[in-house]
VODO-127597 format. One line per 2 residues: their letters; for each residue x, y, z of N, C-alpha, C, O. Coordinates in steps of 0.02 Angstrom, whole numbers, plus 50000, padded with zeros to 5 digits. Last residue first. Layout:
BEGIN
A> X Y Z X Y Z X Y Z X Y Z | ...
end
This chain:
BEGIN
VW> 49571 50005 50793 49542 49938 50798 49469 49944 50822 49435 49893 50829 | 49600 50139 50783 49632 50094 50737 49602 50024 50739 49608 49987 50690
DR> 49536 50287 50789 49517 50222 50816 49543 50169 50767 49512 50157 50715 | 49656 50418 50807 49610 50378 50767 49594 50315 50804 49633 50291 50845
PK> 49735 50575 50824 49702 50518 50858 49651 50484 50812 49608 50517 50783 | 49865 50600 50708 49803 50624 50737 49769 50564 50770 49773 50508 50745
LF> 49962 50566 50607 49978 50603 50667 49915 50639 50692 49913 50701 50697 | 49901 50506 50492 49925 50465 50547 49938 50505 50611 49925 50479 50666
ET> 49859 50592 50390 49823 50530 50402 49843 50492 50464 49805 50449 50488 | 49937 50708 50385 49866 50713 50371 49826 50651 50390 49767 50656 50406
YL> 50069 50668 50417 50035 50719 50456 49959 50716 50447 49921 50722 50495 | 50097 50571 50321 50106 50555 50391 50067 50604 50435 50036 50583 50484
RA> 50080 50641 50203 50028 50593 50223 50036 50572 50295 49986 50557 50329 | 50197 50710 50187 50137 50748 50208 50083 50700 50233 50044 50717 50277
EP> 50277 50606 50141 50293 50637 50205 50233 50676 50232 50220 50675 50292 | 50221 50577 50017 50217 50527 50070 50232 50556 50139 50204 50534 50189
SG> 50134 50730 49965 50192 50686 49967 50182 50632 50020 50139 50639 50064 | 50032 50823 49971 50021 50763 49932 50078 50713 49933 50072 50659 49905
PE> 50142 50962 49990 50074 50935 49991 50067 50874 49945 50092 50874 49889 | 50299 50935 50064 50264 50952 50002 50194 50922 50004 50186 50863 50018
PT> 50316 50979 50238 50321 50933 50181 50280 50957 50122 50232 50995 50130 | 50399 51124 50303 50338 51084 50297 50345 51038 50236 50377 51058 50187
WD> 50504 51213 50416 50497 51167 50359 50429 51133 50361 50405 51115 50415 | 50567 51307 50503 50502 51321 50472 50491 51278 50410 50470 51303 50357
YR> 50727 51243 50494 50688 51304 50512 50625 51307 50469 50629 51311 50408 | 50757 51080 50556 50755 51128 50501 50713 51187 50523 50669 51181 50565
WK> 50864 50962 50634 50811 51012 50641 50815 51060 50582 50870 51078 50560 | 50900 50788 50644 50906 50852 50610 50848 50898 50631 50793 50875 50645
VL> 51000 50652 50708 50940 50694 50711 50954 50758 50672 51011 50780 50668 | 51057 50494 50755 51062 50547 50704 50996 50585 50702 50943 50555 50694
PP> 51021 50412 50864 51092 50430 50853 51102 50487 50803 51151 50524 50808 | 50888 50454 50980 50912 50428 50916 50982 50452 50901 51002 50506 50923
MS> 50885 50416 51155 50892 50466 51102 50916 50434 51037 50959 50390 51038 | 50888 50321 51253 50827 50326 51213 50833 50375 51155 50791 50374 51110
VL> 50998 50340 51326 51006 50293 51271 50943 50292 51227 50944 50266 51172 | 50981 50419 51436 50981 50452 51371 50995 50405 51313 51003 50428 51256
IS> 50987 50328 51543 50928 50369 51533 50924 50395 51462 50871 50395 51430 | 51116 50274 51533 51058 50230 51525 50995 50270 51510 50954 50249 51470
EV> 51195 50387 51555 51203 50350 51492 51143 50305 51480 51121 50297 51423 | 51155 50424 51686 51137 50466 51629 51143 50428 51563 51100 50436 51519
RG> 51079 50342 51812 51137 50336 51767 51120 50370 51700 51077 50347 51663 | 50993 50458 51923 51004 50395 51888 51064 50398 51841 51095 50451 51833
GS> 50946 50556 52010 51017 50543 52006 51034 50477 51972 51083 50445 51989 | 50815 50587 52001 50833 50539 52053 50907 50522 52052 50930 50478 52088
QL> 50807 50670 51891 50794 50698 51957 50815 50652 52013 50832 50676 52067 | 50831 50577 51786 50878 50632 51799 50869 50661 51869 50918 50676 51902
GF> 50720 50490 51800 50788 50466 51802 50838 50520 51818 50883 50510 51860 | 50611 50579 51788 50620 50542 51850 50693 50518 51855 50723 50524 51908
LT> 50630 50624 51655 50635 50671 51711 50647 50636 51777 50686 50658 51818 | 50609 50503 51586 50672 50538 51580 50682 50586 51639 50736 50589 51668
GR> 50476 50477 51628 50530 50430 51642 50598 50462 51638 50641 50452 51682 | 50403 50585 51580 50410 50576 51652 50467 50529 51670 50502 50539 51719
DY> 50440 50695 51450 50437 50625 51469 50451 50616 51544 50503 50636 51568 | 50454 50833 51410 50393 50808 51442 50397 50739 51473 50360 50725 51520
VL> 50582 50866 51361 50539 50918 51389 50484 50889 51432 50467 50916 51485 | 50649 50756 51311 50686 50802 51355 50641 50853 51389 50659 50881 51442
NF> 50553 50689 51234 50588 50654 51289 50621 50703 51337 50622 50691 51398 | 50513 50787 51139 50466 50760 51188 50503 50730 51248 50486 50744 51305
EV> 50633 50809 51068 50599 50864 51102 50551 50837 51156 50550 50862 51212 | 50659 50682 51014 50705 50711 51063 50670 50766 51102 50678 50770 51163
YR> 50552 50673 50926 50560 50623 50979 50604 50651 51034 50590 50644 51093 | 50579 50775 50838 50519 50779 50880 50523 50731 50939 50502 50747 50994
GR> 50691 50723 50775 50697 50783 50817 50638 50793 50862 50645 50816 50918 | 50640 50625 50695 50673 50605 50758 50684 50664 50804 50687 50657 50865
RY> 50603 50699 50585 50551 50677 50632 50581 50652 50697 50548 50657 50749 | 50732 50716 50527 50692 50774 50547 50639 50754 50598 50631 50788 50649
AQ> 50769 50585 50501 50809 50624 50547 50771 50686 50571 50776 50705 50630 | 50668 50552 50406 50673 50515 50470 50713 50555 50522 50692 50560 50579
FD> 50705 50636 50303 50641 50648 50338 50640 50611 50405 50614 50637 50454 | 50827 50577 50268 50825 50647 50289 50761 50663 50327 50762 50698 50378
RE> 50788 50451 50228 50831 50457 50287 50830 50529 50313 50831 50540 50374 | 50715 50484 50113 50681 50453 50170 50723 50459 50234 50696 50470 50288
RE> 50817 50540 50032 50757 50579 50050 50723 50551 50112 50706 50588 50158 | 50909 50437 50014 50928 50495 50054 50868 50535 50076 50866 50562 50131
GY> 50803 50290 50016 50860 50329 49994 50872 50389 50040 50849 50390 50097 | 50746 50117 50021 50743 50188 50040 50806 50223 50016 50855 50191 49998
AH> 50648 49968 50012 50701 50011 49985 50691 50083 50006 50635 50108 50008 | 50614 49859 50143 50587 49911 50100 50643 49958 50077 50681 49984 50118
AR> 50652 49765 50235 50683 49760 50168 50657 49813 50120 50676 49812 50061 | 50574 49794 50348 50647 49801 50352 50682 49798 50284 50736 49826 50276
RR> 50435 49774 50354 50462 49836 50325 50538 49838 50318 50563 49882 50283 | 50399 49652 50414 50367 49672 50351 50405 49728 50316 50407 49729 50254
EV> 50475 49656 50531 50488 49602 50483 50457 49618 50415 50485 49600 50363 | 50416 49761 50595 50483 49771 50567 50502 49715 50520 50541 49726 50473
IP> 50292 49698 50625 50295 49760 50586 50364 49769 50556 50369 49782 50496 | 50318 49586 50705 50290 49576 50638 50293 49639 50594 50297 49634 50533
VY> 50370 49654 50825 50414 49615 50780 50382 49604 50711 50417 49612 50661 | 50265 49718 50899 50314 49756 50860 50350 49714 50808 50360 49737 50751
AP> 50177 49633 50966 50152 49696 50938 50200 49726 50888 50178 49755 50838 | 50254 49526 51012 50203 49513 50961 50175 49577 50929 50152 49576 50872
LF> 50333 49606 51106 50363 49575 51047 50311 49557 50994 50322 49571 50935 | 50232 49647 51203 50272 49694 51163 50300 49662 51100 50291 49690 51045
HE> 50162 49563 51284 50133 49576 51217 50177 49623 51175 50160 49636 51118 | 50227 49564 51404 50234 49504 51363 50204 49513 51293 50219 49474 51248
GV> 50189 49690 51456 50258 49676 51440 50266 49617 51392 50307 49619 51346 | 50049 49669 51472 50074 49722 51429 50146 49707 51408 50163 49711 51349
SQ> 50050 49564 51566 50021 49554 51500 50045 49607 51451 50060 49591 51393 | 50107 49628 51677 50142 49572 51645 50115 49560 51575 50154 49547 51529
VL> 50006 49719 51705 50071 49744 51683 50111 49688 51650 50146 49700 51600 | 49904 49630 51745 49894 49674 51687 49962 49699 51660 49973 49699 51600
GF> 49963 49571 51858 49945 49531 51800 49936 49573 51738 49957 49553 51684 | 49972 49681 51943 50033 49649 51920 50019 49606 51858 50059 49605 51811
CA> 49835 49703 51965 49877 49754 51933 49941 49725 51905 49961 49741 51850 | 49797 49583 52028 49765 49604 51965 49808 49655 51928 49816 49651 51867
DF> 49879 49585 52143 49885 49530 52094 49854 49549 52027 49883 49532 51975 | 49840 49706 52213 49907 49696 52186 49908 49643 52131 49936 49656 52077
HP> 49677 49767 52160 49723 49740 52209 49789 49724 52174 49793 49727 52113 | 49609 49840 52062 49575 49828 52126 49621 49800 52180 49607 49809 52239
ES> 49721 49979 52086 49655 49949 52098 49642 49896 52045 49661 49906 51987 | 49833 50045 52048 49836 50009 52111 49770 49976 52130 49764 49947 52184
LD> 49919 50141 51940 49875 50083 51940 49884 50044 52005 49937 50015 52017 | 49986 50258 51899 49950 50257 51963 49901 50198 51967 49846 50206 51995
DF> 49959 50249 51720 49999 50264 51779 49955 50258 51841 49894 50254 51835 | 49972 50206 51546 49935 50209 51609 49985 50222 51666 50044 50209 51660
FI> 49946 50193 51372 49985 50222 51427 49942 50222 51489 49882 50236 51486 | 49957 50125 51207 49925 50129 51272 49973 50159 51323 50034 50151 51317
GG> 49965 50211 51063 49964 50143 51087 49924 50143 51151 49865 50158 51151 | 50027 50329 50941 50003 50308 51006 50007 50234 51018 50047 50199 50987
IG> 50084 50374 50828 50015 50350 50822 49990 50320 50887 49937 50288 50888 | 50177 50514 50888 50169 50459 50841 50096 50439 50836 50052 50481 50840
RP> 50168 50634 50954 50234 50607 50939 50230 50553 50887 50275 50546 50845 | 50048 50755 50891 50066 50694 50927 50138 50673 50909 50165 50692 50857
EN> 50062 50935 50904 50057 50874 50865 50075 50814 50907 50114 50821 50955 | 50102 51063 50948 50031 51049 50936 50023 50988 50890 49983 50989 50843
RH> 50225 51097 50990 50218 51086 50918 50145 51075 50898 50127 51079 50839 | 50208 51104 51126 50235 51163 51093 50234 51157 51017 50242 51207 50982
RI> 50158 50974 51154 50114 51032 51159 50143 51093 51123 50105 51131 51093 | 50156 50828 51090 50207 50880 51095 50171 50947 51095 50156 50975 51042
FF> 50095 50690 51173 50076 50748 51132 50127 50803 51144 50138 50823 51201 | 50074 50572 51251 50127 50578 51200 50108 50632 51149 50105 50619 51089
YQ> 49952 50594 51326 50019 50599 51356 50073 50611 51304 50115 50656 51313 | 49844 50577 51240 49852 50640 51276 49922 50649 51303 49950 50704 51302
DC> 49863 50449 51192 49857 50504 51144 49868 50571 51178 49899 50616 51150 | 49860 50380 51317 49921 50381 51276 49920 50439 51226 49969 50475 51219
WR> 49728 50399 51353 49780 50424 51397 49846 50430 51359 49884 50478 51368 | 49664 50329 51252 49654 50402 51258 49709 50433 51300 49735 50487 51284
KF> 49712 50200 51286 49728 50230 51221 49720 50306 51224 49764 50343 51201 | 49655 50180 51410 49727 50187 51407 49750 50214 51339 49803 50246 51335
RA> 49517 50174 51372 49541 50223 51421 49616 50235 51414 49639 50292 51413 | 49514 50068 51281 49491 50134 51260 49518 50188 51307 49538 50241 51284
YH> 49566 49962 51364 49600 49983 51303 49579 50054 51283 49622 50096 51270 | 49476 49947 51476 49544 49970 51485 49575 49998 51421 49606 50050 51422
EA> 49351 49892 51457 49355 49965 51459 49427 49990 51460 49439 50049 51445 | 49356 49755 51469 49351 49783 51402 49361 49858 51400 49377 49886 51348
GF> 49472 49680 51575 49414 49724 51569 49413 49759 51502 49463 49788 51481 | 49575 49594 51569 49568 49631 51631 49510 49681 51630 49500 49719 51677
PA> 49592 49536 51445 49573 49493 51501 49558 49530 51566 49531 49501 51613 | 49630 49652 51364 49563 49624 51361 49546 49579 51421 49490 49583 51445
LA> 49760 49697 51357 49718 49723 51410 49651 49687 51416 49619 49690 51468 | 49816 49636 51246 49852 49633 51309 49807 49651 51368 49814 49623 51422
DR> 49728 49672 51145 49729 49603 51167 49764 49596 51234 49745 49555 51275 | 49763 49808 51127 49695 49789 51150 49695 49719 51178 49664 49706 51230
CA> 49893 49790 51079 49881 49827 51141 49813 49810 51170 49806 49799 51230 | 49865 49724 50959 49903 49689 51011 49895 49724 51079 49891 49691 51130
GH> 49796 49826 50893 49762 49764 50908 49798 49724 50962 49766 49695 51005 | 49896 49920 50876 49842 49935 50922 49801 49873 50940 49775 49867 50995
FH> 49974 49848 50782 50002 49870 50846 49947 49883 50897 49951 49861 50954 | 49883 49828 50674 49914 49772 50709 49939 49792 50777 49926 49757 50826
RA> 49851 49958 50635 49798 49914 50660 49828 49855 50699 49801 49835 50751 | 49977 50003 50594 49942 50036 50649 49889 49992 50679 49881 49988 50740
DD> 50001 49916 50487 50046 49917 50545 50011 49948 50606 50016 49921 50661 | 49899 49950 50401 49899 49882 50429 49947 49877 50488 49934 49838 50534
EF> 49932 50083 50368 49873 50069 50408 49873 49999 50438 49851 49990 50494 | 50083 50160 50384 50050 50104 50352 49991 50085 50397 49999 50072 50456
GY> 50184 50308 50365 50129 50272 50395 50102 50215 50352 50098 50221 50291 | 50346 50341 50404 50302 50332 50348 50246 50285 50371 50259 50230 50394
YP> 50383 50344 50534 50405 50400 50492 50365 50400 50426 50352 50452 50397 | 50297 50300 50688 50318 50288 50619 50343 50353 50586 50325 50408 50606
TL> 50301 50254 50840 50316 50317 50807 50342 50304 50737 50402 50297 50726 | 50198 50182 50965 50233 50174 50901 50241 50242 50867 50195 50283 50867
DM> 50206 50129 51137 50180 50172 51083 50227 50168 51023 50286 50152 51029 | 50151 50057 51292 50194 50056 51232 50163 50099 51178 50102 50105 51174
GG> 50159 50052 51474 50126 50058 51409 50176 50049 51352 50235 50036 51363 | 50148 50106 51647 50181 50080 51588 50143 50093 51524 50100 50137 51520
GF> 50140 50069 51824 50129 50110 51766 50162 50078 51705 50198 50029 51712 | 50080 50036 51991 50112 50016 51929 50098 50069 51875 50051 50108 51880
WW> 50109 50077 52165 50071 50081 52103 50115 50058 52044 50176 50059 52047 | 50090 50101 52342 50122 50070 52284 50078 50079 52222 50017 50087 52228
AP> 50127 50160 52500 50086 50172 52440 50123 50143 52380 50182 50158 52370 | 50133 50084 52662 50165 50100 52597 50112 50114 52544 50058 50084 52544
LE> 50059 50165 52804 50060 50109 52758 50095 50129 52692 50088 50186 52670 | 50164 50252 52922 50109 50250 52874 50115 50188 52829 50170 50161 52820
GE> 50277 50255 53001 50213 50260 53034 50153 50258 52989 50096 50263 53012 | 50379 50330 52880 50375 50296 52944 50307 50309 52977 50284 50366 52981
RT> 50332 50305 52714 50346 50354 52767 50334 50318 52833 50286 50281 52841 | 50359 50262 52541 50351 50244 52612 50365 50304 52656 50405 50348 52639
AV> 50309 50203 52385 50327 50262 52424 50311 50248 52498 50257 50225 52514 | 50353 50109 52247 50329 50106 52315 50354 50168 52351 50414 50184 52348
LF> 50321 50064 52077 50347 50111 52126 50314 50100 52194 50255 50084 52198 | 50359 49989 51926 50327 49979 51991 50361 50026 52040 50422 50028 52045
RV> 50333 49976 51747 50368 49999 51806 50325 49989 51869 50264 49982 51865 | 50372 49965 51576 50331 49938 51631 50368 49952 51695 50429 49941 51699
NM> 50373 50028 51413 50396 50035 51481 50346 50001 51528 50286 50008 51519 | 50427 50055 51246 50388 50016 51293 50417 50025 51363 50478 50028 51371
HV> 50429 50122 51082 50445 50130 51153 50400 50085 51194 50340 50078 51179 | 50497 50126 50916 50449 50102 50966 50475 50113 51036 50536 50112 51048
TP> 50502 50183 50747 50529 50184 50815 50475 50160 50863 50416 50171 50852 | 50460 50084 50602 50447 50135 50653 50490 50128 50715 50512 50073 50733
CY> 50533 50072 50445 50523 50036 50508 50513 50088 50564 50555 50132 50571 | 50565 50158 50347 50499 50127 50343 50484 50082 50403 50427 50058 50411
PN> 50697 50195 50370 50644 50242 50387 50573 50214 50382 50526 50242 50410 | 50808 50083 50445 50764 50092 50387 50706 50140 50406 50670 50126 50453
RP> 50859 50076 50576 50893 50116 50525 50847 50132 50466 50847 50188 50441 | 50756 50091 50724 50782 50056 50665 50815 50104 50616 50802 50164 50615
HL> 50768 50115 50885 50770 50159 50826 50799 50119 50767 50860 50114 50761 | 50681 50078 51030 50716 50050 50973 50710 50097 50913 50655 50116 50894
VL> 50681 50081 51204 50669 50120 51143 50712 50089 51088 50771 50076 51098 | 50618 50024 51361 50655 50014 51299 50634 50064 51246 50576 50086 51243
SV> 50625 49980 51530 50608 50031 51481 50650 50019 51419 50710 50006 51423 | 50570 49906 51676 50604 49894 51612 50579 49947 51563 50519 49957 51555
GM> 50592 49949 51851 50557 49944 51788 50602 49922 51731 50663 49919 51738 | 50565 50019 52014 50597 49970 51970 50557 49966 51905 50497 49978 51903
AE> 50592 50110 52162 50564 50109 52094 50602 50058 52052 50663 50056 52054 | 50553 50170 52318 50586 50115 52283 50552 50110 52215 50491 50107 52211
FA> 50569 50310 52430 50541 50274 52373 50585 50216 52352 50645 50213 52367 | 50508 50421 52560 50559 50378 52531 50528 50336 52476 50467 50326 52475
RG> 50411 50571 52532 50419 50502 52554 50482 50470 52524 50506 50490 52471 | 50397 50695 52473 50440 50689 52531 50449 50619 52557 50491 50607 52600
AL> 50231 50675 52419 50293 50713 52416 50332 50706 52480 50304 50709 52535 | 50107 50619 52425 50164 50574 52432 50231 50611 52431 50283 50579 52442
EP> 50015 50715 52398 50015 50689 52466 50074 50642 52479 50091 50628 52537 | 50022 50739 52262 50061 50781 52307 50063 50756 52378 50109 50774 52415
RA> 50019 50661 52133 49999 50637 52199 50038 50676 52252 50083 50648 52283 | 50072 50713 52020 50000 50697 52018 49973 50673 52085 49913 50667 52094
AS> 50204 50730 52065 50166 50788 52040 50091 50775 52039 50052 50819 52055 | 50286 50629 52105 50235 50650 52153 50192 50707 52127 50148 50732 52163
AS> 50376 50609 52004 50336 50552 52025 50280 50572 52072 50231 50536 52079 | 50441 50729 51988 50405 50703 51930 50359 50645 51950 50309 50633 51917
PP> 50510 50748 52111 50450 50787 52096 50409 50759 52038 50347 50763 52039 | 50561 50591 52189 50572 50647 52143 50507 50683 52125 50454 50651 52124
LR> 50552 50553 52361 50523 50541 52295 50535 50602 52250 50520 50658 52270 | 50692 50525 52457 50641 50575 52440 50616 50564 52369 50656 50566 52322
GG> 50787 50427 52475 50754 50454 52534 50698 50503 52519 50660 50521 52564 | 50779 50286 52361 50804 50350 52386 50762 50375 52443 50709 50348 52459
SV> 50821 50163 52237 50786 50185 52297 50817 50250 52320 50873 50267 52302 | 50798 50064 52088 50831 50115 52127 50788 50134 52187 50727 50123 52188
HS> 50826 49968 51961 50793 49959 52026 50828 50007 52074 50883 49991 52099 | 50808 49939 51786 50835 49978 51842 50793 49965 51904 50732 49953 51900
FN> 50847 49885 51625 50816 49868 51689 50849 49911 51742 50910 49917 51744 | 50828 49934 51455 50856 49946 51521 50814 49917 51577 50752 49923 51577
IG> 50877 49932 51301 50828 49895 51341 50856 49894 51412 50902 49856 51427 | 50899 50025 51155 50916 50018 51225 50860 49983 51262 50802 50002 51256
GR> 50969 50041 50994 50916 50015 51037 50941 50008 51108 50998 49988 51119 | 51003 50107 50835 51015 50108 50907 50955 50078 50942 50898 50089 50923
EF> 50979 50045 50717 51033 50094 50719 51052 50107 50792 51111 50118 50807 | 50936 49881 50688 50930 49936 50736 50992 49981 50734 51048 49960 50746
LS> 50979 49794 50584 50911 49821 50586 50907 49884 50629 50878 49934 50608 | 51114 49776 50601 51088 49771 50534 51017 49798 50529 50997 49823 50476
GD> 51175 49905 50716 51156 49838 50696 51130 49835 50625 51124 49887 50593 | 51221 50022 50778 51246 50003 50712 51233 49930 50696 51276 49897 50666
EI> 51204 49961 50944 51215 50018 50899 51244 49991 50833 51284 49945 50832 | 51116 49910 51088 51143 49892 51022 51149 49955 50981 51105 49998 50982
VC> 51119 49875 51261 51120 49925 51207 51149 49895 51144 51198 49859 51145 | 51056 49862 51418 51073 49822 51359 51065 49866 51298 51010 49891 51285
SV> 51095 49890 51583 51078 49923 51520 51102 49879 51463 51161 49862 51459 | 51038 49849 51739 51075 49823 51681 51049 49860 51620 50989 49860 51606
GD> 51059 49906 51912 51024 49895 51849 51069 49864 51797 51129 49855 51808 | 51024 49964 52079 51066 49936 52027 51025 49928 51964 50965 49942 51963
GG> 51029 50052 52239 50999 50023 52180 51050 49997 52130 51111 50007 52138 | 51084 50196 52313 51042 50138 52323 51013 50113 52258 50976 50149 52224
EP> 51180 50290 52292 51125 50309 52338 51078 50250 52352 51037 50254 52397 | 51262 50228 52196 51286 50237 52264 51231 50253 52314 51234 50232 52372
RE> 51206 50101 52093 51194 50171 52110 51215 50182 52183 51189 50149 52228 | 51287 49998 51973 51261 50008 52040 51256 50082 52055 51297 50122 52031
WG> 51267 49901 51821 51288 49960 51859 51257 49961 51928 51206 49928 51940 | 51309 49812 51674 51282 49812 51741 51308 49872 51779 51365 49893 51770
DR> 51280 49811 51509 51316 49850 51559 51280 49845 51626 51225 49873 51633 | 51296 49726 51363 51263 49723 51428 51307 49757 51480 51363 49736 51494
RF> 51259 49751 51193 51309 49760 51247 51271 49763 51313 51220 49797 51319 | 51181 49637 51087 51174 49693 51133 51232 49693 51183 51250 49642 51211
TG> 51230 49588 50925 51232 49575 50996 51223 49639 51036 51254 49690 51020 | 51138 49548 50772 51193 49576 50811 51185 49560 50885 51140 49523 50905
GD> 51024 49504 50716 51085 49468 50698 51146 49492 50735 51199 49462 50731 | 50895 49551 50738 50946 49595 50709 51006 49557 50682 51035 49575 50631
LR> 50827 49439 50789 50798 49479 50735 50850 49521 50700 50850 49526 50638 | 50909 49395 50891 50895 49350 50835 50868 49389 50775 50883 49373 50718
EL> 50901 49508 50971 50966 49488 50944 50956 49440 50885 50992 49445 50836 | 50767 49503 51006 50789 49557 50962 50859 49543 50934 50875 49565 50879
DA> 50765 49391 51091 50726 49391 51029 50749 49445 50980 50752 49433 50920 | 50851 49435 51195 50867 49375 51157 50829 49374 51090 50858 49358 51039
VI> 50782 49549 51244 50849 49556 51215 50865 49495 51171 50889 49503 51115 | 50666 49488 51293 50662 49537 51239 50729 49544 51205 50733 49546 51143
RG> 50717 49406 51395 50680 49376 51339 50677 49424 51280 50686 49403 51223 | 50777 49500 51482 50816 49448 51450 50782 49418 51390 50813 49406 51339
QL> 50666 49577 51523 50721 49608 51488 50761 49555 51450 50778 49565 51391 | 50593 49475 51591 50566 49508 51531 50621 49541 51491 50622 49533 51430
GV> 50677 49446 51700 50664 49395 51649 50637 49425 51585 50656 49404 51530 | 50669 49568 51768 50734 49544 51745 50725 49491 51690 50760 49492 51639
LW> 50531 49568 51796 50561 49621 51755 50628 49599 51726 50642 49610 51667 | 50517 49457 51882 50485 49457 51817 50516 49509 51771 50526 49495 51712
AR> 50595 49500 51992 50613 49439 51956 50581 49437 51887 50613 49418 51838 | 50523 49616 52032 50592 49621 52008 50611 49559 51967 50640 49566 51913
VA> 50402 49557 52073 50402 49605 52018 50472 49610 51989 50480 49610 51928 | 50445 49480 52180 50416 49446 52122 50415 49493 52062 50427 49471 52005
AA> 50486 49580 52268 50536 49532 52243 50510 49496 52181 50548 49483 52135 | 50369 49647 52303 50417 49681 52260 50468 49633 52231 50492 49643 52175
NM> 50218 49614 52329 50277 49571 52326 50327 49601 52277 50328 49584 52218 | 50073 49642 52424 50125 49671 52383 50188 49628 52386 50208 49606 52440
end
């Protein structure tokens, strides 16, 4: 196990993604360094009101504490009460154009320790796409990049991590997926550290090839008030998932993390309507009938 190597790669990954997205948007990310009194530090890189991104946050954090938060030990109760060290890069991008999808990516590393016992460590992460108007070639491209990221580590990983993503990013109280999925994994510690770290590095490095071609295709697509209104309505689902179910959000809040950095994932403009459904046969309805359901995209 080499936590210093993981941190160095995460810091570099954040920098590379920010630099490429600044070139794509034409604007500049604000960089906020911070320290956590209980232990740890981080850098939050945020863009608002850009030419492409209405809001985007790309965060690096490395925190530690005396007791693992409940959200991190829920699936592994034997680790409850251990001291912890957690580091990761997490990003959410909300483009202004409704034809450009929202995207999320996260790669993380956790270590849980207790005096007299061997440390327990594991990786987690993934990426998923949340379109407002669906395009099959976008979905195929994104899932193809996810498959390619995992292929060197075993052909079985993509199918397993895709199912995990479909199950995880599901808004149970709405009985609908958040988007068209991607890949998600957690508790990755087999077969050994180097293999797990290599897989996580591949996922992180495949993010830009997975997402950038999609927004380059869609960013000039004409839209009006109708499309923006539907985008704001669907963004409400994103907020509901993040505040009710998302483990990363819960971990950050439970561990006393920096609230501004945790909640930068929220879209800047959102709407909720009472008992609204799209008109049958409309482009908005097509999102529900053809995209917001698990599919084999590749």
